[in-house]
N, C-alpha and C positions, 0 to 999 in steps of 0.2 A: 493927511498924507498916508498912502497905503504902504504895505510892506515892501513892495517892489521899489517904490520911490525912495524909501528909507535905505534899502540896500544899495541903490545906485548912488545916493548921497554919500554913504559910508565909503564906497569904492573910490569916489572922486576925492574925498578927504585923504584917504590912504595914499593915492597917487601923488597928491600935492605935498603932503607932509613928509613922506619917506624919501623924496628926492634929496632932502637935506642930509641923509645918512644912509646911502644905499648899501654899504658894506657892513652893517650892523644888524643883529637880530633883536637886541634889546638896547634901548637908550632911555635914560632918565635924566631930566634936567630940573634942578631946583626943587627936588622933592622935599616936602615937609609933611609931617603927620602930627596932629595934636588932638588931645581930647580935653574936655572940661570935667574937672573933679570938684569935690566939695572944698578942696584947698585952692581951687583956681585952675588955670590952664597948665596942662602937662604936655611938654614937647617930647614926642617919641623919636621923631626924625627931623633933622634940620639941614636944609641946603645940600641935599645929596645929589651928586652928579655921577652917572655911571654909564659906561658903554661896554657892550659885550658882543664879540664877533661870532659868527656862525661856526659851530664846531668847537668853540672854546670850552674849557672846563674851569669853573670858577668857584672858589670856596669863600663864604662869608663867615668871618669869625668875630668874636668879641665876648665880653663878659655877659652874664645873665642880665637882662634889662637894657642892653645896649641898642636894641632895635632890630636885631637880625631877622627874626621871624616876621616882624612887621614889614620890613623891606622886601622880603621874599614874597609875601602876600600881595604887596603893591605891584611888584614886577610881573607877577603872574596874573594880575587883573582880578584877584579875589576881593580887593578892596580899593577904594579911591583915596588918593592923597588929599590932604588939606590944601596944599598948593603944589605947583609944579606940573610937569607933563611926563608921560611914559609912552614910548612906542614899543610894541612887541610884534615881531613877525609881520611887518608891513602894515600894522594898524596903530593908530593913536588911541590908546585905551582911554585916556582922559577925555576924549571927545565922544565916546560911545556910551550908550545906556547899558544897563545890566544885560539885556538880551544880546546886544552887540558884542559885549565883552565875552559872554558865554559862547557865542559863535566863534570868536577868535580862539578861545581856549580849546574848544572842541576840535578845531582844525589843526592846532599847532602844539598843544601843551600836554605833557604827562606829569603826574604828581606821585611822589613817595613821601609818606608821613612817618613820624616817629611811632605813632600809635596804630599804624597799619591801615586803619580806616576801611576795613573789610565789612561788608554787610553780613550780619550774623546769620541770617536766614537763607543765604545763598551758599552753594558749594564753592570749592576752590575754582572749578571750571566756570561756574556762573559769575563769580566775582571777576575772574580774569577777562572774560569776554564782554563785560558790561559796557565798556566804551564802544565796542563794535555793535552791540545790540542797540544802543541808543542812536548810533549813526545809521542803523538799518542795513548793515553789511549782510550779504547772503551767506558767506562762508565763515561766520563767526566761530562756530564750534570747532571746525578744523584748525583754524588759526589758534584758538585757545588751547587745543590739545598740543599743538606744536610748541607754543610758548611755554606751557607747563612742563613739557618734556625737556625743553631747553634749560629750565631752571631746576631740573631734577625732581619734579613732583608728578611725574606721569602716573605714579601709583597712589596718588592722593587726590585725584581730580573730583571724587565724589564726597570728600570729607568737608565738613563745615569748619569755620574758623575756630570754634571751641575745641575741635578735635585735633588741631594743629599746634605745633610748638611755635614760639615766637619767631624763630628763624624761618620756619615753613610759611608762617603768615606773611613775613616780609618778602619771601620769594614770590608768593602769589601777588603781592602788591607790586613787585617789580615786573612780573608778567603783565599785569593790568596796565602799568604805566607805559610799557614799551610796545604793547600789542598794536596800538594805532599808529606806530611809527611817527611819533611826534618830532617836530623840529627842535623842541627844547624841553628838557626835563628839569623840574624843580623838586628838590629833595630837602625836607626839613628834618634834621637830626635823624637820618635813616638808620643809624645803629644805636640810637639813644636808649632803646628798651631791650637791648640784647647784651649778652655777656661778651667778653672780649673775643673769645674764639669764634663764636657764631657771628659777631659783628665783622670780624676780619673776612669770613667767608662771604658775607653779604657785600662787603666793599669790593672784593675781587669780582663778584658776579656783576655788580653795578657797573664797574668800569669796563668789563668785558662786553656787556650788552651795549653800553654807550659807544664803544668803539665799533662794534658790529653794525649798529644802526646809524652811525655818524650823527649823533645827537649832540646838541649843545647842552651842557650840564651846569646847573647852578645849584649849589647846595649850602645849607646852613649847618655848621657843626661846631662842637666844642672839642673835637678830637683832633689833635695835631697830626696824627698819622694819616687820618682821612684827608685833612686839608692839604697835606704835603703831596698827595696824589694828584692834585689839581695843578693846572698850568699857572694859575694866578690865584692869589689870596688877597682879599681886602679885609681890613679890620675896622670895626665900628667901636667908637667910644662915645657914650652919652648921646647917641643918635646921629653922630657925624662920622664920616669916613676920615680916619686919621692915617691910614696907609692904603693907597689905591692899588697896591700891587704893581 
């Protein structure tokens, strides 16, 4: 089967499956994730059901090892569950191969990570415009300059990550995440590597950009102050949702 036929099949699958939940941007049903260790099977997530509306801000909280980051990665299509199904932005991720999931992410998703995940050999501007460059956008540089100005880094566009503070690196990461105007942004401990004052500044900027771009926000955090900024908070314990918000 050629690429055109594969894409057409994916589109038909999307139309049929998403009719079941037209007012959601993310839906997970019966998610489970387990791995095999030397001591036997380890269940990371069990029977997770979750629905997220467009424009919603959602925090995922819980103790270390409760499955927060694993759940975020599954919802974003970075990994596949051991069982269950996930729909994201009109696509059933669990029915797609890696190329199909990558296309869904490229069209709809932005990411912010605790460790910034900037490429060390690219300048701030080059890091910020990377999603646009990969998409073949014609005006990537102009958009990058505008976004870095918006996050207060217009004077640092030629600097490399090693020349930037942690807060500045996370600003670049925010610019990169929002530059493609994603429908949904996933953030994994976005202030985890920052001091309290810098973290608070990043929180304010994150929510300002999220409101400006009308983006759905799903974040993992151990910070109660950050979680309280979200409209809804769900709590994981032992890989299960114990408080659905």
